[in-house]
C-alpha positions in Angstrom: -0.1 -0.1 -0.1 1.0 3.5 -0.7 0.8 5.7 2.1 0.6 9.3 1.8 3.7 11.2 2.9 3.7 13.3 5.7 3.8 16.7 3.8 1.8 20.2 3.8 1.1 19.3 -0.2 -2.5 17.9 -0.5 -2.9 14.4 -1.2 -4.5 14.9 -4.5 -1.3 16.6 -5.5 0.7 13.8 -4.0 -1.1 11.2 -5.9 -0.4 13.5 -9.0 3.1 13.1 -8.5 3.4 9.1 -7.8 1.7 9.2 -11.5 3.9 11.7 -13.1 7.1 10.1 -11.4 5.9 7.0 -13.1 5.6 8.2 -16.4 8.6 10.5 -16.5 10.8 7.3 -15.4 9.4 5.6 -18.1 8.0 3.1 -16.2 4.4 3.7 -17.3 5.0 4.5 -21.4 2.4 6.0 -23.6 -1.0 3.9 -23.8 0.0 2.2 -20.6 -3.0 2.1 -18.4 -2.8 3.9 -15.0 -4.4 2.7 -11.7 -8.3 3.5 -11.3 -10.0 5.3 -9.1 -10.6 2.3 -6.9 -7.1 1.3 -7.2 -5.8 4.5 -5.9 -8.1 4.4 -3.3 -7.2 1.2 -1.9 -3.3 1.8 -2.5 -3.2 5.1 -0.9 -5.6 5.2 1.4 -7.3 8.5 -0.1 -11.1 9.2 -0.7 -12.5 8.9 -3.9 -13.0 12.2 -4.2 -9.2 12.4 -3.9 -8.5 10.3 -6.6 -10.8 11.4 -8.7 -9.7 15.1 -8.7 -5.9 13.6 -9.1 -7.0 11.5 -12.3 -9.1 14.7 -13.5 -6.5 17.1 -13.2 -3.9 14.9 -15.4 -6.4 14.4 -17.7 -7.2 18.0 -18.2 -3.7 18.9 -18.5 -3.0 16.1 -21.5 -1.2 13.8 -19.2 -3.8 11.3 -19.1 -6.5 10.0 -21.6 -9.5 8.8 -19.6 -11.8 6.5 -21.3 -15.7 6.0 -19.6 -15.9 2.3 -18.7 -12.4 1.5 -19.7 -9.5 3.5 -17.6 -7.4 6.2 -17.9 -4.1 5.8 -20.2 -1.1 7.6 -20.2 -1.4 10.0 -23.2 1.4 10.1 -26.0 4.0 12.5 -25.7 3.0 15.2 -27.4 3.8 18.4 -26.1 0.6 21.0 -25.4 -0.6 24.0 -24.2 -3.5 26.2 -23.8 -3.1 28.9 -26.6 -4.5 31.8 -24.0 -2.8 31.1 -20.3 0.0 32.8 -19.5 2.1 30.0 -17.9 5.5 28.9 -17.4 7.1 26.8 -20.3 8.8 24.9 -17.9 6.0 24.3 -15.7 4.2 22.8 -18.7 6.8 20.3 -19.3 7.5 19.1 -15.5 4.1 18.9 -15.2 3.9 16.3 -18.1 6.7 14.5 -16.0 9.6 15.4 -18.3 12.8 17.4 -17.4 12.9 21.0 -18.4 16.3 22.8 -19.6 16.7 26.0 -21.8 20.0 26.8 -23.7 20.7 30.6 -24.4 21.3 31.7 -27.7 21.3 35.5 -27.1 20.9 38.1 -24.2 22.0 41.4 -24.9 20.7 45.2 -24.3 19.5 46.9 -27.6 17.9 49.9 -28.9 14.3 50.5 -30.4 14.5 50.5 -34.0 11.5 52.3 -35.4 9.3 49.6 -35.8 9.8 47.7 -32.4 9.4 51.3 -30.6 6.3 51.5 -32.4 4.9 48.1 -31.3 5.9 49.0 -27.8 4.2 52.5 -28.1 7.6 54.4 -27.1 10.1 56.7 -28.5 12.8 55.1 -31.1 15.9 54.5 -29.5 14.1 53.4 -25.9 16.3 50.9 -24.3 15.4 47.3 -24.8 16.5 44.1 -23.6 16.5 41.2 -25.8 16.9 37.5 -25.2 16.6 34.1 -27.4 16.2 31.2 -25.6 15.7 27.3 -26.8 13.5 25.3 -24.4 14.0 21.7 -24.1 11.4 18.7 -23.2 13.9 16.0 -22.1 16.3 16.4 -25.0 13.6 17.5 -27.6 13.7 21.3 -28.1 9.9 22.2 -28.1 9.7 26.1 -27.9 12.3 28.9 -29.5 11.5 32.2 -27.5 12.7 35.3 -28.8 11.8 38.1 -26.4 12.1 42.0 -26.2 11.6 43.7 -22.5 11.3 47.2 -21.7 14.4 47.7 -19.8 12.8 50.2 -17.4 10.2 48.1 -15.9 12.9 45.2 -15.5 16.3 46.6 -15.0 18.0 43.5 -13.6 16.8 41.6 -16.9 20.3 40.8 -18.0 21.5 39.5 -14.7 19.3 37.0 -14.3 20.8 33.2 -14.5 17.9 31.9 -17.0 19.5 28.4 -16.8 17.7 28.3 -13.2 14.6 30.4 -14.1 13.0 31.3 -17.3 12.2 34.9 -18.5 8.6 34.5 -17.6 8.8 33.5 -14.4 10.8 36.5 -13.6 9.0 39.0 -15.5 5.7 37.9 -13.3 8.0 38.9 -9.8 9.5 42.3 -11.8 7.0 43.4 -13.6 3.6 41.8 -12.8 1.0 41.0 -15.3 -1.7 43.5 -16.1 -3.0 42.5 -19.6 -1.8 40.2 -22.5 -2.4 39.8 -26.6 -2.0 36.6 -28.1 -1.6 36.5 -31.9 -1.6 32.8 -33.5 -0.3 32.2 -36.8 1.1 28.9 -38.9 4.3 29.6 -40.3 7.5 28.1 -41.9 10.8 28.3 -40.3 13.4 30.5 -41.7 16.6 28.4 -41.2 17.8 30.0 -38.0 14.3 28.3 -36.1 14.7 25.5 -37.9 18.2 24.8 -37.0 17.7 25.7 -33.3 14.4 23.6 -33.0 16.0 20.8 -35.0 13.3 20.7 -37.7 13.3 20.3 -41.6 12.7 23.4 -43.6 9.4 22.0 -44.8 7.8 21.4 -41.4 5.4 24.3 -40.2 5.8 26.0 -37.2 3.2 27.5 -34.5 4.0 30.6 -33.7 2.7 32.4 -30.5 3.2 36.5 -30.7 2.6 37.4 -27.0 2.6 40.7 -25.7 1.9 41.7 -21.9 1.4 44.9 -20.0 2.4 46.2 -16.8 2.0 49.2 -14.8 -0.1 50.8 -17.7 3.3 50.0 -20.6 3.7 47.2 -22.7 6.7 45.1 -20.5 7.4 42.3 -23.2 7.1 41.1 -26.6 7.8 37.5 -27.4 8.0 35.3 -30.3 7.6 31.9 -29.4 7.9 29.0 -32.4 6.9 25.7 -31.7 7.6 22.5 -33.9 4.6 21.8 -35.3 5.1 17.8 -35.1 5.8 18.0 -31.6 3.3 20.5 -30.0 0.1 21.0 -29.7 -2.4 24.3 -28.7 -5.2 23.2 -27.1 -8.0 25.1 -25.5 -11.6 24.4 -23.7 -13.6 27.6 -23.4 -17.3 28.1 -21.1 -19.6 30.4 -22.7 
């Protein structure tokens, strides 16, 4: 019997973590059936409500596929994200039971040229910070993040260790999110994008252009490229 650990972490999160650890280790591969609600109740000594919540949330996060009357199964490992949520790529990846790491391509101080100044709503030659990172899920590149940041709102941006945190996580603290705008496009990758994401030039990309506001100003503009064959944007909405 798996006894819940002595922890301040809620029981349903402990059950989720157990399932994610088994998936992440490869013990439970894609299409593997995972324990049912009844089996989790018996094994962990938790309530049916707790077991149901753990399985339901893992389904909603794309980790599991639940088939009525049959059971829950490990989903295929194609990455997916909600197109309108503002979340850390590292958090998404870890929730799927995989390891996140980032490689820094560029990190520099720049001056806004006319088009970029217009996008930010600032005067030309306003100081900006520019960063480019490739995010990996285990050993697969799944996102190229090219980002400009308004220097006055996040003055320490260039000093941040983006091997231990993400631009998203840092900016959520330095320039708390007030508003966001998303534009989604299907595009063909240029040579740089294809190389960094280990793609063929004939494979399409998903491109998310994300603009965020903080303290009444545009804080960041990011272009997020995802390999079309390795990433999926999905969402569920209620009117």
